Every structure is written in structure tokens, then in C-alpha cells.
N, C-alpha and C positions, 0 to 999 in steps of 0.2 A: 504494500500500500504506500502511496505517495505521502510524504510528510508535508503537512500544511501548517501555516502560521496565521494567526489573527493580525489585524492591523496594529493592535497594541504591542504584540510581540515584535513585529517588524519595526515599528517606531522606536521601541526600546533598543532593539538590536543596532539601529543606525543612529540613535541619539537625536531623533527628530520628532516633530509633532505629528499627530494623526492627520492634521490639516495638510501638512507637507505631502504626505503619502497620497491623500485624496487629490491634491492639486496635480500631482504627476499623473494620476489616472485621468483627471479631467482634461489635461492637455494631450492625452494620448501616448504618453511615454510608457505606461504599463497598463496591463489589462487583466487584473485579478478576476478570478471566477467568483461566483457568489453562491452561498448556501441557499437552501430552500427558503430560509427566513430573511435573505437579503444581505447577510454578513459577507464581507470580503474575505476570501481565503487566498493566501499567497503560497506559492510553491517555490522550489529552488530556482526556477526560471525567473520569477519576479524578483527574488532576492538578488540574483545575478544582474538583472537589469537595473535594479536600484543601486547596486554597488557601482555599476558603470556610470549611472547618473550622478551619484555623489562624487565619484572620482572626477568626472568631467567638470562638475561645478567647482570643485576644489582647485582645478587647474585653469579655471577661467573660461571654459567653453560656454557658448551660448546654448540655450535650450534647444534651438532648432538644429544646432550642430550635434548635440547629444541625441536628439530624436532621430536624426539621420543614422547615427551609429547604431542605435538600438534597432531601428528598422532593417539596417543592413545585416545585422546578426540574425534577425528572424528570417530574412530572405536567403541567406547563405550560412547554413549551419556549420560549415567548415571554419567560418570566421575570417576567411581570406580577405574578402572585400572590406569587412569592418576594419581589419588591421591596416589595410592600405589607406583607407580614409582617415583612420586614427593617426597614422604616421603623417599624412599631409596636414591635418589639423595641428598635430603636435609641433611640426616644423614651423607652421605659421605662428603658433603661440610662443615658441622660443624666440622667433624674430621680434614679436611684439614686446616680449619681456626684455630682450636685449636693448631694443630702442628705448623702452621706458627707463631701464637702468642707466643708459647713457644720458637721458634727459635729467634724471635725478642726480647723477654725478655732476653734471653741469650746474644744476641748481645749487648743489652743496658748495661748489667752488665759488659761485657768486655770493652766497650767503657768508662764506668765510671771508671773502674779500671785503664785504660790507662791514662785518664785525671788526676786522682789522682796522678799517678806516674809522669806525666809531670809537674803538679803543684809543687810537692815536688822537682823535679829536678830544676825547675825554681827558687824556693825559695833558694835552696842551692847555685845555681850559683850567685844569687843576693847577698847573704850573703858573699860569697867568694870575690865578686867584691868590697866590702866595705873596 
């Protein structure tokens, strides 16, 4: 028999709210089955999809990019196409992060330069006040 999990168990497992899980269902990222009473039941498949979703969010992927990867996995059980697309997205993210790091490094240099100027100005003002 297939092991199933409730929404509470899934939310606890990933450290998110029930609402987050429901949201991912609403936007079509996951498709848990329902019991006769309407309760969502999650299998290993949905857990794997959620793990992919949360990993994608952690690394800054947009929901439409994550959705594409989840759908690719459903279409190609070997995972080959999903891996190819994930590599493409990953390379794009690395380029974005590198660009952002360069921008932050430049900002840091500018701030350090301003602080040095302000320190020198303060020193001059204090010397003039003597």
C-alpha cells in the first residue's frame, strides 16, 4: 500500500503553513488526491514535487520556472528534460547572482569611500574647533 500524508504532516515536514501547500495546489504546481471526505492526501510524488518547489524558491527561481520543471518531470519520467532545463535555469541564476555580487561590491566601495571622506571631514572640523 502507498504511504500517504495529510496536509498537516506535509506542512510540518517542510516547515511551512497549510496555506502555502494549498497555494501551490491552486497555482497548479501539485495535484494531491482527495479522500472521500475531501481531505488532501499526499504521496511520495507530491513530496518530491514540493521538495523541488522549495529548493527552487530557495535559489530564487520564479514560480513559472518551477512549474515548468515540475511539468517536465511529469512528462519525462527519466528526468532528462527536467535536468536540462534545470541546468539552463541554474546557469542563468548564477549569472544573475554574479552580476548582483559585482553591483554590491561596487556599492560597498562607494560607501567606504564616502565614510573615509566623512571621517576626514570630521577630523578637520574637530581640529579647527581646538
